[in-house]
C-alpha positions as CSV (number, residue, x, y, z in Angstrom):
1,X,-0.4,0.2,-0.4
2,X,1.2,3.1,-0.9
3,X,1.7,5.7,1.9
4,X,-1.9,7.5,2.6
5,X,0.1,9.9,5.5
6,X,-2.2,8.8,8.2
7,X,-0.8,8.7,11.7
8,X,0.3,5.2,13.2
9,X,-2.5,5.4,15.8
10,X,-4.6,2.4,16.3
11,X,-7.9,2.3,17.6
12,X,-9.7,0.0,19.7
13,X,-12.0,-2.8,17.4
14,X,-15.2,-3.0,20.0
15,X,-16.5,-6.2,21.2
16,X,-20.2,-5.9,19.4
17,X,-18.7,-5.4,16.4
18,X,-16.3,-8.1,16.6
19,X,-19.8,-10.2,17.4
20,X,-21.3,-9.2,14.0
21,X,-18.4,-10.0,12.1
22,X,-17.0,-7.0,11.0
23,X,-15.8,-3.4,11.6
24,X,-16.3,-1.9,8.8
25,X,-16.8,0.9,6.3
26,X,-18.4,3.3,5.1
27,X,-21.0,3.9,6.0
28,X,-22.7,2.9,3.1
29,X,-22.0,6.3,1.0
30,X,-20.8,7.1,-1.4
31,X,-17.1,9.2,-1.0
32,X,-16.9,10.7,-4.8
33,X,-20.1,12.6,-7.1
34,X,-17.9,12.7,-9.9
35,X,-18.7,10.3,-12.5
36,X,-15.6,9.8,-15.1
37,X,-14.6,6.7,-15.2
38,X,-10.9,5.8,-14.6
39,X,-8.4,3.5,-14.3
40,X,-7.8,1.2,-11.2
41,X,-5.3,-1.5,-11.8
42,X,-2.0,0.6,-10.5
43,X,0.5,-0.6,-7.8
44,X,-1.1,-0.8,-4.2
45,X,-0.9,-4.7,-4.4
46,X,3.2,-4.3,-4.6
47,X,3.3,-1.8,-2.4
48,X,0.9,-3.2,0.5
49,X,2.6,-6.2,0.5
50,X,-0.5,-7.8,-1.6
51,X,1.4,-9.3,-4.2
52,X,1.4,-13.3,-3.3
53,X,-2.7,-12.7,-2.6
54,X,-3.2,-11.3,-6.3
55,X,-0.9,-14.0,-7.7
56,X,-2.5,-16.5,-6.1
57,X,-5.7,-15.5,-6.5
58,X,-8.7,-17.8,-7.9
59,X,-9.4,-18.3,-11.1
60,X,-12.7,-19.2,-12.8
61,X,-12.5,-22.6,-14.8
62,X,-13.8,-21.5,-18.1
63,X,-17.6,-23.9,-17.3
64,X,-18.2,-21.2,-15.1
65,X,-18.4,-18.2,-18.0
66,X,-21.5,-18.9,-19.3
67,X,-22.2,-18.4,-22.8
68,X,-24.1,-14.8,-23.2
69,X,-23.7,-14.3,-19.2
70,X,-22.3,-11.6,-17.6
71,X,-19.3,-12.8,-16.6
72,X,-19.1,-13.5,-20.1
73,X,-19.6,-10.1,-21.5
74,X,-17.1,-9.1,-18.9
75,X,-14.7,-11.9,-20.5
76,X,-14.9,-10.0,-24.1
77,X,-14.9,-6.8,-22.6
78,X,-11.5,-7.2,-21.2
79,X,-11.9,-5.0,-17.9
80,X,-14.4,-5.0,-14.8
81,X,-16.3,-1.7,-14.4
82,X,-16.5,-0.9,-10.8
83,X,-18.7,1.8,-8.8
84,X,-16.1,2.5,-6.3
85,X,-14.7,5.8,-4.5
86,X,-11.5,7.6,-5.2
87,X,-11.8,9.3,-1.9
88,X,-12.1,6.9,1.2
89,X,-8.7,6.0,2.9
90,X,-8.3,2.9,3.4
91,X,-11.2,1.7,1.4
92,X,-10.5,3.2,-1.8
93,X,-8.2,5.8,-1.9
94,X,-7.2,7.4,-5.3
95,X,-2.8,7.8,-4.8
96,X,-2.9,12.2,-6.1
97,X,1.0,11.3,-7.5
98,X,-0.3,8.3,-9.6
99,X,-3.5,9.1,-10.6
100,X,-4.3,5.2,-12.0
101,X,-3.0,3.8,-8.5
102,X,-6.5,3.7,-6.7
103,X,-5.6,1.2,-3.2
104,X,-7.6,-0.3,0.1
105,X,-10.3,-3.2,1.4
106,X,-13.2,-2.6,-1.5
107,X,-11.2,-1.8,-3.9
108,X,-8.5,-4.8,-4.0
109,X,-11.7,-6.8,-4.0
110,X,-12.7,-5.3,-7.0
111,X,-9.5,-6.3,-8.2
112,X,-9.8,-9.4,-7.1
113,X,-13.1,-10.2,-8.8
114,X,-11.6,-9.1,-11.9
115,X,-9.1,-12.2,-11.9
116,X,-11.9,-14.3,-10.9
117,X,-13.3,-13.0,-14.3
118,X,-10.7,-11.9,-16.7
119,X,-7.2,-13.5,-15.2
120,X,-5.8,-10.2,-14.3
121,X,-6.9,-7.8,-12.2
122,X,-7.9,-4.8,-14.9
123,X,-10.8,-2.9,-13.4
124,X,-12.4,0.6,-15.0
125,X,-13.4,2.9,-11.7
126,X,-16.6,5.1,-11.7
127,X,-16.9,7.1,-9.1
128,X,-20.6,7.1,-8.1
129,X,-22.5,9.3,-5.3
130,X,-25.0,7.8,-2.9
131,X,-28.1,8.4,-4.9
132,X,-26.6,6.7,-8.1
133,X,-25.5,3.5,-7.5
134,X,-29.1,2.0,-8.2
135,X,-29.1,3.9,-11.5
136,X,-25.3,2.7,-12.6
137,X,-26.4,-0.9,-12.1
138,X,-29.6,-0.4,-13.9
139,X,-28.7,1.5,-16.6
140,X,-25.7,-1.4,-17.5
141,X,-22.5,1.8,-16.8
142,X,-21.2,-0.9,-14.3
143,X,-21.0,-4.3,-14.0
144,X,-20.6,-4.4,-10.1
145,X,-20.8,-1.8,-7.2
146,X,-18.1,-1.8,-4.0
147,X,-18.7,0.8,-2.2
148,X,-19.5,-0.4,1.0
149,X,-23.3,-1.2,0.1
150,X,-25.4,-1.6,3.7
151,X,-28.0,-4.0,2.4
152,X,-31.7,-3.0,2.3
153,X,-35.1,-4.8,1.1
154,X,-35.9,-1.7,0.1
155,X,-32.8,-1.5,-2.1
156,X,-32.5,-5.2,-3.0
157,X,-36.0,-4.6,-4.9
158,X,-34.0,-2.4,-7.3
159,X,-30.4,-3.9,-7.6
160,X,-29.2,-7.9,-6.3
161,X,-26.8,-7.4,-3.7
162,X,-24.0,-10.6,-3.4
163,X,-22.8,-10.9,0.0
164,X,-22.5,-9.7,2.8
165,X,-19.0,-9.0,2.8
166,X,-18.5,-6.9,5.8
167,X,-20.7,-6.2,8.5
168,X,-20.4,-2.3,10.2
169,X,-22.1,0.0,12.0
170,X,-23.3,4.2,13.1
171,X,-20.6,5.9,15.3
172,X,-20.0,9.6,16.0
173,X,-17.2,12.1,15.3
174,X,-17.1,15.3,16.7
175,X,-14.3,17.8,17.3
176,X,-11.5,17.1,19.3
177,X,-12.5,19.8,21.7
178,X,-16.0,18.7,22.0
179,X,-17.1,17.3,25.7
180,X,-20.3,17.5,25.5
181,X,-21.3,14.6,23.2
182,X,-20.3,11.4,24.6
183,X,-23.2,9.6,23.9
184,X,-26.3,8.7,21.5
185,X,-28.8,11.0,24.0
186,X,-26.3,14.0,23.9
187,X,-27.2,14.7,20.1
188,X,-30.5,16.1,21.0
189,X,-30.4,19.9,20.6
190,X,-27.7,20.1,18.5
191,X,-26.8,20.1,14.3
192,X,-25.7,16.1,13.5
193,X,-24.1,16.0,9.7
194,X,-24.7,12.7,8.1
195,X,-24.1,11.4,4.4
196,X,-26.9,12.3,2.0
197,X,-29.0,8.9,1.2
198,X,-26.6,6.6,3.8
199,X,-28.6,5.0,7.1
200,X,-27.8,7.9,9.5
201,X,-30.2,9.7,7.6
202,X,-32.9,8.2,9.2
203,X,-31.1,6.6,12.2
204,X,-30.3,10.3,13.8
205,X,-34.1,10.9,14.1
206,X,-34.5,7.7,15.5
207,X,-32.0,7.4,18.5
208,X,-32.0,11.6,18.7
209,X,-35.2,13.2,17.7
210,X,-34.6,16.2,18.7
211,X,-31.6,16.6,16.5
212,X,-31.1,19.1,13.5
213,X,-30.3,16.8,10.2
214,X,-27.8,18.2,7.7
215,X,-26.9,16.3,4.6
216,X,-23.5,16.5,2.9
217,X,-23.1,14.9,-0.8
218,X,-19.6,13.4,0.3
219,X,-17.8,12.3,3.0
220,X,-14.9,14.3,2.3
221,X,-17.8,17.8,2.7
222,X,-19.3,16.2,5.7
223,X,-15.8,15.9,7.4
224,X,-15.0,19.6,6.4
225,X,-17.8,20.7,7.8
226,X,-17.8,19.2,11.1
227,X,-13.7,20.8,11.1
228,X,-15.4,23.9,10.4
229,X,-17.8,24.1,12.8
230,X,-20.6,23.7,10.6
231,X,-22.0,21.0,12.6
232,X,-22.3,19.3,16.4
233,X,-21.4,16.1,15.2
234,X,-20.9,14.1,12.2
235,X,-22.6,10.3,12.1
236,X,-21.2,7.9,9.7
237,X,-20.2,4.6,9.8
238,X,-17.1,3.6,12.5
239,X,-13.9,2.8,9.8
240,X,-14.7,5.4,7.6
241,X,-14.6,7.9,11.0
242,X,-11.8,6.0,11.9
243,X,-9.9,7.1,8.7
244,X,-10.6,10.2,9.0
245,X,-9.6,10.7,12.6
246,X,-6.0,9.2,12.2
247,X,-5.9,11.6,9.0
248,X,-6.9,14.8,10.9
249,X,-6.4,15.4,14.7
250,X,-9.1,18.2,14.4
251,X,-11.9,15.4,15.0
252,X,-12.6,12.0,17.5
253,X,-14.9,9.2,18.0
254,X,-17.1,10.2,20.5
255,X,-19.3,7.5,20.5
256,X,-19.2,3.8,19.2
257,X,-21.2,1.9,16.8
258,X,-24.8,2.0,17.4
259,X,-25.8,0.5,14.7
260,X,-25.3,-3.1,12.7
261,X,-24.6,-2.4,9.0
262,X,-24.6,-5.5,6.4
263,X,-22.4,-4.2,3.6
264,X,-23.1,-6.0,0.0
265,X,-21.8,-6.2,-3.3
266,X,-23.9,-4.8,-5.8
267,X,-24.9,-6.2,-8.7
268,X,-27.5,-5.9,-11.5
269,X,-31.0,-6.4,-10.9
270,X,-32.4,-9.7,-11.7
271,X,-29.2,-11.9,-12.9
272,X,-29.1,-14.6,-10.6
273,X,-26.5,-16.3,-12.7
274,X,-24.0,-13.6,-12.5
275,X,-25.1,-13.5,-8.3
276,X,-24.4,-16.8,-8.0
277,X,-21.0,-16.5,-9.4
278,X,-20.2,-14.1,-7.1
279,X,-20.9,-15.3,-4.1
280,X,-19.0,-18.4,-4.8
281,X,-15.7,-15.5,-5.8
282,X,-16.7,-14.4,-2.1
283,X,-17.4,-17.9,-0.3
284,X,-13.4,-18.7,-1.8
285,X,-11.5,-15.8,-0.9
286,X,-13.1,-16.0,2.8
287,X,-12.1,-19.6,2.8
288,X,-8.2,-19.4,1.1
289,X,-7.5,-17.0,3.7
290,X,-7.1,-13.6,0.7
291,X,-10.5,-12.0,2.4
292,X,-8.1,-11.5,5.5
293,X,-4.7,-10.7,3.9
294,X,-6.9,-7.9,2.1
295,X,-8.2,-6.4,5.4
296,X,-5.1,-7.1,7.4
297,X,-2.9,-4.4,4.4
298,X,-6.3,-2.2,4.4
299,X,-8.4,-1.7,7.5
300,X,-5.9,-3.2,9.4
301,X,-3.7,-0.8,9.9
302,X,-5.3,1.1,11.9
303,X,-7.9,-1.5,14.1
304,X,-6.1,-3.5,16.6
305,X,-7.0,-7.1,16.6
306,X,-6.6,-9.9,13.9
307,X,-9.2,-9.9,10.3
308,X,-12.9,-10.7,12.0
309,X,-15.4,-13.5,10.6
310,X,-16.6,-12.5,7.8
311,X,-20.7,-12.3,7.5
312,X,-22.2,-15.1,6.0
313,X,-23.1,-15.1,2.6
314,X,-26.9,-14.6,2.4
315,X,-27.1,-13.7,6.6
316,X,-29.6,-11.1,5.8
317,X,-32.6,-9.4,4.4
318,X,-31.8,-8.5,0.7
319,X,-29.0,-10.7,0.2
């Protein structure tokens, strides 16, 4: 992994999150609102010590690439088109000095899926806004979404989900000098920042009905608003907040996760063959240990403890 310039602080992994087989990622909101595709091969595997993982990655047998299937279309095209962020540290972040290099837990998993289909990690990244992910799958702009995408029954009516591949929860970040907020109850009467189209939009009014909620389109915008004092707290996924706090001494985690968020791999709707294919691949990389190695090289660099046990595939409604 190339240097993301994160301080070498480490954070405790809370028991509640471990118990649900995870610690994960970006509160199911996108962290980039651009729609321009970028190449995503890059050198993160060598830099992160994941070269051996890539070299030993499973490749689907020819008979699994069914004729006229989505898998066959991707293989013929020679590139897997992925909706993923470009500015989410530890998850999917573009190197400013080398734009072709995008690294992190989500994007390395996407490259592993590309290897499974194509034999090499050829991906093209389309950074989505939170509200465009379903449309990108429905209109065929992308083949898959790796964007810390919470599985919900409502979303599953519009697209399909493989997984879940990770489980996390919403937490609360505040300014580093804020001593007034240390519990969910303390959010009442405050201005709470949330990401547009993330679980926090509905979760905050449920746990703090007296809070004023302000939405921002991307995670960087939300973090900047918190630092600038345009809100009293920011409710987002725990690990995304960990990465933000590690990169910015002006904020801190004030409240540990208070929800459970299962993250799925977004797939086009009504494509059972493709969903089964992706789930079979996911099970393989969980069983052979490569899922854990990718976690340790990315999210595991700021979370204490061993890699968590992945959630059971198909274990939540909508998956």
